N, C-alpha and C positions, 0 to 999 in steps of 0.2 A: 787658353786653348779653345779652339772652335771646332765643332763637328757639325755636319749637315744633319738636320732633323729629317723626318720622313717626308717633308714638303720642300726640300731643297734649300731651306733657310739655315743659316749658320746659328748654332746654339753655343753660347759661351759656357764652358765648364768652370766652375768656381772651386778652387782648392780649399779644403778645410783641414787644418792641422790638428792632430790629436796628441802628438808627442814632439818635444823639442830637444835639441842638443846644443850645448855651448862649444863652439869650435875651439880646439886646443892647438898649441904649437905643434907644427909638423903635419897637421891634418890637411888633406886636400879633398876636393869634392869626390874624387875616386875612392880615397881611403874611407871616407864616411859612408859612401854607398856600400862598400864591401863590409864594413863593420856592422851595418844595420840591414844587410841582405836586401838592398834596394836596387832596382835597375836605375841606370843613370837617367834615362828619360823620365821615369816616374819621380825621381828626386827633383829634377828641374821643374816638373809640373806642379809639385807641392811647394816649391820655392820659386815662384814665377819671376821675381825680380832679381834673382841671384846671378851674380857674375863670378864664376869660379876663379877668375884671374885675380880677384880682389877680396877674397874672404880673409877674415882677420880673427885673431885670438879673441874669444869672448863673444863673437857673433852668434846669435841664436839662429839655428837652422831647423826646419821641420824635417823629422825623420820618420814620421808615420802620419798618414792622413788619407783622405779620399777626395775624389772629384765629383761634383754634383751639378 
């Protein structure tokens, strides 16, 4: 994710994960965000390469973290 800094240049925000969850049968990105009280946008930011159409049982997903 990129944001403009004070000088008009784009600054890349790097996600840091502090808690992970192993996806279980029946889970969806939406159900995981609800279970961990996350916004969908933040969930995607801390899982930058995630494709919610192809999550699978046992996949490790970040459920808590920060951007810096």
